[in-house]
C-alpha positions, 0 to 999 in steps of 0.5 A: 473501479480502475486498475493498473498492472505493472512489473513489481519494480521500485522504478514503477512506483512513480507510475503507480502513484501518478495513476492513483493520484489521478483517480484521487483528484477526480474523487475530490481527495484532500491534499493531506489524504492524498499525501498519506496515500502516496506514502502508503503506495511507496511503502507497499509497492516497495515491499512487493518489489523487494520481497514478493518475488525475491530474487526475481520479479513479477507483476503487481496490480493496483486497483482504485475504487471510490466508496460512498458514505463516507467518501473514501478511496479503497486501494488494493495491491495484488501480487502472486509472490511469496505469501506474506501478511505484513499486518502480523508483524509486531509494531516497532516500539517507537518510544525507543531511539532509532539505535535501539529499535530493530531494523524494519517494520516502521513503514508498514507501521506508518501505513497502519497508523495513517489509513482508516482501514487495512486488510490482508488476505491470501486467496487463489495464490495471491497476496491481496492487501487493501487500504481504505482512506477517507478523502475529506 
Protein backbone atom coordinates (compact mmCIF):
# COMPACT_ATOMS: atom_id res chain seq x y z
CA UNK A 1 0.00 0.00 0.00
CA UNK A 2 1.19 3.48 -0.90
CA UNK A 3 -0.34 6.78 0.08
CA UNK A 4 0.04 10.45 -0.64
CA UNK A 5 -1.34 13.39 1.33
CA UNK A 6 -1.77 16.74 -0.38
CA UNK A 7 -3.62 19.96 0.21
CA UNK A 8 -7.10 19.49 -1.26
CA UNK A 9 -6.68 21.89 -4.18
CA UNK A 10 -7.48 21.52 -7.87
CA UNK A 11 -3.83 22.32 -8.64
CA UNK A 12 -2.80 19.07 -6.91
CA UNK A 13 -4.87 16.76 -9.13
CA UNK A 14 -1.97 16.22 -11.60
CA UNK A 15 0.38 15.25 -8.73
CA UNK A 16 -2.15 12.77 -7.33
CA UNK A 17 -2.88 11.36 -10.79
CA UNK A 18 0.85 10.85 -11.48
CA UNK A 19 1.27 9.16 -8.08
CA UNK A 20 -1.62 6.75 -8.71
CA UNK A 21 -0.56 6.10 -12.34
CA UNK A 22 2.93 5.14 -11.15
CA UNK A 23 1.40 2.48 -8.90
CA UNK A 24 -0.98 1.29 -11.62
CA UNK A 25 1.84 0.89 -14.14
CA UNK A 26 3.77 -1.20 -11.60
CA UNK A 27 0.68 -3.39 -11.22
CA UNK A 28 0.40 -3.92 -15.00
CA UNK A 29 -2.81 -1.93 -15.37
CA UNK A 30 -4.41 -1.72 -18.81
CA UNK A 31 -4.49 1.69 -20.52
CA UNK A 32 -8.31 1.69 -20.54
CA UNK A 33 -8.57 0.99 -16.79
CA UNK A 34 -5.91 3.61 -16.03
CA UNK A 35 -7.76 6.24 -18.07
CA UNK A 36 -11.02 5.45 -16.25
CA UNK A 37 -9.25 5.69 -12.89
CA UNK A 38 -7.67 9.00 -13.93
CA UNK A 39 -11.13 10.43 -14.68
CA UNK A 40 -12.32 9.20 -11.27
CA UNK A 41 -9.35 10.87 -9.55
CA UNK A 42 -10.14 14.16 -11.29
CA UNK A 43 -13.79 14.00 -10.25
CA UNK A 44 -13.31 12.78 -6.68
CA UNK A 45 -10.36 14.97 -5.73
CA UNK A 46 -12.03 17.88 -7.50
CA UNK A 47 -15.12 17.41 -5.34
CA UNK A 48 -13.00 17.29 -2.18
CA UNK A 49 -11.20 20.46 -3.25
CA UNK A 50 -14.44 22.32 -4.04
CA UNK A 51 -16.72 21.16 -1.26
CA UNK A 52 -15.12 19.31 1.66
CA UNK A 53 -13.54 22.29 3.40
CA UNK A 54 -15.50 25.14 1.80
CA UNK A 55 -14.69 28.01 2.05
CA UNK A 56 -11.25 27.01 3.39
CA UNK A 57 -8.95 24.16 2.53
CA UNK A 58 -7.58 21.05 4.19
CA UNK A 59 -5.77 17.82 3.46
CA UNK A 60 -6.72 14.87 1.29
CA UNK A 61 -5.03 11.50 1.42
CA UNK A 62 -5.07 9.07 -1.49
CA UNK A 63 -4.19 5.46 -0.75
CA UNK A 64 -3.47 2.91 -3.49
CA UNK A 65 -3.54 -0.85 -2.86
CA UNK A 66 -3.13 -3.83 -5.15
CA UNK A 67 -5.65 -6.64 -4.72
CA UNK A 68 -5.44 -10.15 -6.13
CA UNK A 69 -8.07 -12.49 -7.55
CA UNK A 70 -9.04 -10.67 -9.62
CA UNK A 71 -6.08 -8.35 -10.07
CA UNK A 72 -7.43 -4.92 -9.19
CA UNK A 73 -6.55 -1.57 -7.69
CA UNK A 74 -8.28 -0.23 -4.60
CA UNK A 75 -7.97 3.54 -4.32
CA UNK A 76 -9.18 5.32 -1.21
CA UNK A 77 -9.77 9.06 -0.83
CA UNK A 78 -9.77 10.38 2.74
CA UNK A 79 -10.56 13.88 3.97
CA UNK A 80 -11.64 15.48 7.24
CA UNK A 81 -14.07 17.88 5.62
CA UNK A 82 -17.83 18.23 5.84
CA UNK A 83 -19.47 14.77 5.96
CA UNK A 84 -20.92 13.97 2.54
CA UNK A 85 -21.85 10.69 0.87
CA UNK A 86 -21.85 11.31 -2.89
CA UNK A 87 -23.32 7.85 -3.48
CA UNK A 88 -26.64 9.00 -2.00
CA UNK A 89 -27.06 11.58 -4.75
CA UNK A 90 -29.75 10.52 -7.21
CA UNK A 91 -28.28 9.60 -10.60
CA UNK A 92 -29.03 12.14 -13.32
CA UNK A 93 -31.52 11.21 -16.03
CA UNK A 94 -29.10 10.87 -18.93
CA UNK A 95 -31.98 10.38 -21.35
CA UNK A 96 -32.78 14.09 -21.00
CA UNK A 97 -30.96 16.72 -23.01
CA UNK A 98 -28.23 18.73 -21.27
CA UNK A 99 -30.59 21.72 -21.10
CA UNK A 100 -33.29 19.67 -19.35
CA UNK A 101 -31.02 18.05 -16.74
CA UNK A 102 -30.27 19.51 -13.33
CA UNK A 103 -26.78 20.89 -12.85
CA UNK A 104 -24.35 18.55 -11.07
CA UNK A 105 -24.14 14.85 -10.41
CA UNK A 106 -22.85 13.72 -13.79
CA UNK A 107 -19.24 13.29 -12.61
CA UNK A 108 -20.01 10.97 -9.71
CA UNK A 109 -22.45 9.12 -12.00
CA UNK A 110 -19.58 8.50 -14.47
CA UNK A 111 -17.35 7.28 -11.63
CA UNK A 112 -20.07 4.88 -10.42
CA UNK A 113 -20.54 3.52 -13.94
CA UNK A 114 -16.82 3.10 -14.75
CA UNK A 115 -15.59 1.52 -11.49
CA UNK A 116 -16.23 -2.08 -10.49
CA UNK A 117 -17.03 -1.13 -6.89
CA UNK A 118 -17.41 2.11 -4.95
CA UNK A 119 -17.95 2.53 -1.20
CA UNK A 120 -18.37 5.46 1.17
CA UNK A 121 -18.20 5.70 4.94
CA UNK A 122 -17.83 8.48 7.47
CA UNK A 123 -15.63 7.27 10.30
CA UNK A 124 -13.61 9.00 13.03
CA UNK A 125 -14.38 12.43 11.58
CA UNK A 126 -13.29 11.45 8.06
CA UNK A 127 -14.97 10.97 4.70
CA UNK A 128 -13.62 7.73 3.25
CA UNK A 129 -14.50 6.97 -0.37
CA UNK A 130 -13.03 3.87 -1.98
CA UNK A 131 -13.09 2.84 -5.63
CA UNK A 132 -12.02 -0.53 -6.95
CA UNK A 133 -11.16 -1.33 -10.57
CA UNK A 134 -10.01 -4.54 -12.26
CA UNK A 135 -6.67 -3.90 -13.95
CA UNK A 136 -6.86 -6.26 -16.92
